[in-house]
SEDREN-772032 format. One line per 8 residues: number of its first residue (from 1); their letters; for each residue x, y negated, z of N, C-alpha, C, O, CB. Coordinates in Angstrom, 1 decimal. Atoms other than C-alpha are relative to their C-alpha. Glycine has a CB too. Layout:
<recs>
NUM	A	X,Y,Z,X,Y,Z,X,Y,Z,X,Y,Z,X,Y,Z | ...
</recs>
This chain:
<recs>
1	XXXXXXXX	-0.7,-0.1,1.3,112.7,-104.6,123.5,-0.8,0.7,-1.1,-1.4,1.7,-0.8,1.4,0.6,0.1 | 0.8,-0.6,1.1,111.0,-103.9,120.2,0.7,1.2,-0.6,1.9,1.2,-0.7,-0.3,-1.1,-1.1 | -0.5,-1.3,0.6,111.4,-100.5,118.6,0.3,-0.3,-1.5,-0.5,-1.0,-2.2,-1.1,1.1,0.1 | -0.3,0.2,1.4,113.1,-100.4,115.2,-1.0,0.9,-0.8,-1.6,1.8,-0.3,1.5,0.4,-0.3 | 0.8,-0.8,0.9,111.2,-99.1,112.2,0.4,1.5,0.0,-0.4,2.4,0.0,0.0,-0.6,-1.4 | -0.5,-1.4,0.0,113.4,-96.0,112.1,-0.4,0.8,1.3,-0.8,1.9,1.2,1.5,0.0,-0.1 | 0.4,-0.7,-1.3,112.7,-95.2,115.8,-1.5,0.3,-0.1,-1.9,1.4,0.3,0.2,-1.0,1.2 | 1.5,-0.3,0.2,108.9,-95.5,115.0,-0.1,1.2,-1.0,-0.9,2.1,-0.7,-0.7,-1.2,-0.5
9	XXXXXXXX	0.2,-1.0,1.0,109.3,-93.4,111.9,0.4,1.4,0.5,-0.2,2.4,0.1,0.9,-0.3,-1.2 | -0.4,-1.3,-0.5,111.0,-90.6,113.8,-1.1,0.6,0.9,-1.1,1.8,1.1,1.3,-0.1,0.9 | 1.2,-0.6,-0.7,107.8,-90.2,115.9,-1.0,0.6,-1.0,-1.9,1.4,-0.5,-0.7,-1.1,0.8 | 0.9,-0.6,1.0,106.1,-89.2,112.6,0.6,1.3,-0.6,-0.1,1.9,-1.4,-0.2,-1.1,-1.1 | -0.6,-1.2,0.5,108.5,-86.3,111.9,-0.8,1.2,0.3,-1.4,1.3,1.4,1.4,0.1,0.5 | 0.6,-1.3,-0.2,107.0,-82.9,111.5,0.6,0.9,-1.0,0.3,0.9,-2.2,-1.6,-0.1,-0.2 | -0.7,-0.9,0.9,109.1,-80.2,110.0,-0.9,1.0,-0.7,-0.5,1.6,-1.7,1.0,0.8,0.7 | 0.9,-0.9,0.6,106.0,-78.2,109.1,-0.9,-0.7,-1.0,-1.7,0.0,-1.8,-0.9,0.7,1.0
17	XXXXXXXX	0.8,0.8,1.0,104.4,-81.0,107.0,0.9,-0.4,-1.1,2.0,-1.0,-0.8,-0.7,-1.2,0.7 | -0.8,0.4,1.2,105.7,-81.7,103.5,-0.8,-1.0,-0.8,-0.8,-0.9,-2.0,0.3,1.3,-0.8 | 0.7,1.0,0.8,103.6,-84.6,102.5,-0.1,-1.4,0.8,0.1,-1.4,2.0,-1.5,0.4,-0.2 | 0.2,1.4,-0.5,103.2,-88.4,103.0,1.0,-0.5,1.0,2.2,-0.3,0.8,-1.3,0.0,0.7 | -0.9,0.7,-1.0,104.6,-90.2,106.0,0.9,1.0,0.7,2.1,0.8,1.1,-0.8,-0.8,1.0 | -0.8,-1.0,-0.7,105.8,-87.0,107.7,1.2,0.4,-0.8,2.3,0.6,-0.3,-0.9,1.2,0.3 | -1.2,-0.4,0.9,107.9,-86.0,104.7,1.0,-1.1,-0.1,2.2,-0.9,-0.1,-0.6,0.4,-1.4 | -0.8,1.2,0.0,109.2,-89.6,104.5,0.9,0.0,1.3,2.1,-0.2,1.2,-0.8,-1.3,-0.1
25	XXXXXXXX	-0.7,0.0,-1.3,110.2,-89.3,108.2,1.1,1.1,0.0,2.2,0.9,0.4,-0.9,0.1,1.2 | -0.9,-1.1,0.0,111.8,-85.9,107.7,1.2,-0.3,-0.9,2.4,0.0,-0.5,-0.7,1.3,-0.6 | -1.1,0.4,0.9,113.9,-87.2,104.7,0.8,-1.1,0.6,2.0,-1.1,0.4,-0.6,-0.3,-1.3 | -0.7,1.2,-0.5,114.8,-90.5,106.4,1.0,0.5,1.1,2.0,0.0,1.3,-0.9,-1.0,0.5 | -0.9,-0.6,-1.0,116.2,-88.4,109.3,1.3,0.5,-0.5,2.3,0.4,0.1,-0.8,1.1,0.8 | -1.2,-0.6,0.7,118.6,-86.8,106.9,0.9,-1.0,-0.7,2.0,-0.7,-1.2,-0.4,1.1,-0.9 | -0.7,1.1,0.7,119.6,-90.1,105.3,0.9,-0.8,0.9,0.5,-1.6,1.7,-1.1,-1.0,-0.6 | -1.0,0.6,-0.9,122.8,-91.2,107.0,0.2,-1.5,-0.2,0.7,-2.2,0.7,1.3,0.7,-0.1
33	XXXXXXXX	-0.2,1.5,0.3,122.7,-94.7,105.4,-1.3,-0.8,0.3,-1.2,-2.0,0.2,0.3,-0.1,-1.4 | 1.3,0.8,-0.3,119.1,-95.6,106.5,0.3,-1.1,1.0,1.0,-0.8,2.0,-1.1,1.0,0.5 | -0.3,1.1,-0.9,119.1,-99.0,108.2,-0.8,0.3,1.3,-1.9,-0.2,1.5,-0.5,-1.3,-0.6 | 0.6,-0.5,-1.2,118.3,-97.5,111.6,-0.4,-1.1,1.0,-1.3,-0.9,1.9,0.8,1.0,0.7 | 0.3,1.0,-1.0,118.3,-100.7,113.6,-0.9,-1.1,-0.5,-1.3,-2.0,0.3,1.3,-0.7,0.4 | 0.7,1.1,0.7,116.3,-102.9,111.2,-1.5,0.0,0.5,-2.1,1.1,0.6,0.0,0.1,-1.4 | 1.4,0.2,-0.2,112.9,-104.3,112.0,-0.6,-0.9,-1.1,-1.7,-1.4,-1.0,-0.3,-0.7,1.4 | 0.4,0.9,1.1,112.7,-106.2,108.7,-0.5,0.7,-1.2,0.2,1.6,-1.7,1.3,-0.9,-0.3
41	XXXXXXXX	0.6,-0.7,1.1,110.4,-105.1,106.0,0.8,-0.1,-1.3,1.0,0.9,-1.9,-1.4,-0.6,-0.3 | -0.7,0.2,1.2,112.4,-106.6,103.2,1.3,0.7,-0.1,1.7,1.3,-1.1,0.2,-1.5,-0.3 | -1.3,-0.8,-0.1,115.7,-105.1,104.3,-0.2,1.5,-0.3,0.5,2.1,-1.0,0.7,-0.2,1.3 | 0.3,-1.5,0.1,114.2,-101.6,104.6,-0.5,0.3,-1.4,-0.2,1.3,-2.0,-1.0,0.4,1.1 | 0.6,-0.2,1.3,112.2,-102.0,101.4,1.1,0.0,-1.1,1.1,0.9,-2.0,-1.1,-1.0,-0.3 | -1.1,0.1,1.0,115.3,-103.1,99.4,0.8,1.3,0.1,1.2,1.8,-0.9,0.8,-1.2,0.3 | -0.8,-1.2,-0.2,117.3,-100.2,100.9,-0.7,1.2,-0.7,0.0,1.9,-1.5,0.2,0.3,1.5 | 0.7,-1.1,0.5,114.6,-97.7,99.9,-0.1,0.0,-1.6,0.0,1.0,-2.2,-1.4,0.1,0.6
49	XXXXXXXX	0.1,0.1,1.4,114.3,-99.1,96.4,1.3,0.4,-0.7,1.3,0.9,-1.8,-0.4,-1.4,-0.4 | -1.3,-0.3,0.6,118.0,-98.7,95.8,0.5,1.4,0.4,1.3,2.0,-0.4,1.0,-1.0,0.6 | -0.6,-1.2,-0.5,118.7,-95.5,97.8,-1.0,1.1,0.4,-0.6,2.2,0.8,0.8,-0.3,1.2 | 1.0,-0.9,-0.5,115.4,-93.8,98.7,-0.5,0.9,-1.1,-1.7,1.0,-1.3,-1.1,-0.7,0.6 | 0.5,-0.9,1.1,115.3,-91.2,95.9,-0.9,1.0,0.5,-1.7,1.6,-0.2,1.2,0.7,-0.6 | 0.9,-1.0,-0.6,113.5,-88.9,98.3,-1.4,-0.5,0.2,-2.3,0.3,0.5,0.6,0.5,1.4 | 1.3,0.6,-0.2,110.6,-91.3,98.6,-0.8,0.1,-1.3,-0.4,-0.6,-2.3,0.1,-1.4,0.6 | 0.7,-0.2,1.3,108.0,-90.3,95.9,-0.7,-1.3,-0.4,-0.9,-1.5,-1.6,-1.0,1.1,0.1
57	XXXXXXXX	0.7,1.3,0.3,106.2,-93.7,96.1,0.3,-1.0,1.2,0.3,-0.6,2.3,-1.5,0.3,-0.2 | -0.1,1.1,-1.0,106.8,-97.0,97.9,-1.3,-0.2,0.8,-1.3,-0.8,1.9,0.5,-1.3,-0.7 | 1.3,0.1,-0.8,103.1,-96.8,98.9,0.1,0.7,1.3,-0.5,0.3,2.3,-1.1,0.6,-0.9 | -0.1,-0.8,-1.3,104.1,-94.2,101.5,0.8,-0.9,1.0,0.4,-0.9,2.2,0.8,1.3,-0.2 | -0.7,0.9,-0.9,106.6,-96.7,103.0,-0.9,-1.1,0.5,-0.9,-1.4,1.7,1.2,-0.7,-0.7 | 1.0,1.0,-0.4,103.9,-99.4,103.0,-1.0,0.5,1.0,-1.3,-0.2,2.0,-0.7,-0.6,-1.3 | 0.9,-0.6,-1.0,101.5,-97.1,104.8,0.7,0.2,1.4,0.1,-0.1,2.4,-0.5,1.3,-0.5 | -0.8,-0.2,-1.3,104.2,-96.3,107.4,0.3,-1.3,0.6,0.2,-1.4,1.9,1.3,0.8,-0.3
65	XXXXXXXX	-0.2,1.4,-0.6,105.0,-100.0,107.8,-1.2,-0.5,0.6,-1.1,-1.1,1.7,0.5,-0.9,-1.2 | 1.2,0.5,-0.7,101.4,-100.8,108.5,-0.2,0.7,1.3,-0.6,0.0,2.3,-1.2,0.3,-1.0 | 0.1,-0.7,-1.3,101.3,-98.1,111.2,1.0,-0.6,1.0,0.6,-0.8,2.2,0.2,1.5,-0.2 | -1.0,0.5,-0.8,104.5,-99.5,112.6,-0.4,-1.4,0.6,-0.4,-1.6,1.8,1.3,-0.2,-0.8 | 0.5,1.3,-0.5,103.1,-103.1,112.8,-1.2,0.1,0.9,-1.2,-0.5,2.0,-0.4,-0.9,-1.2 | 1.1,-0.2,-0.9,99.9,-101.9,114.4,0.4,0.5,1.3,-0.1,0.1,2.3,-1.0,1.1,-0.6 | -0.5,-0.5,-1.2,101.8,-100.0,117.0,0.8,-1.1,0.8,0.8,-1.1,2.0,0.9,1.2,-0.2 | -0.8,1.0,-0.7,104.0,-103.0,117.8,-0.8,-1.2,0.5,-0.3,-2.0,1.3,1.1,-0.5,-1.0
73	X	0.8,1.1,-0.5,101.1,-105.4,118.3,-0.9,0.4,1.1,-1.7,-0.5,1.6,-0.8,-0.6,-1.2
</recs>
């Protein structure tokens, strides 16, 4: 079974880092509405555009998504 993006993102959490993908992961962990089961780029991207006030730039999401895809292949 394939890992969801959220499951992958949680492997990037680091409470001592406050930048980039680690900060995104830390904040997504606290976001109760995050689409935790999704493997779909567009669904997650849309959610973040509407609700991801904690994400300073969508570029961070894109970088995390690239890592996710690399890990899944």
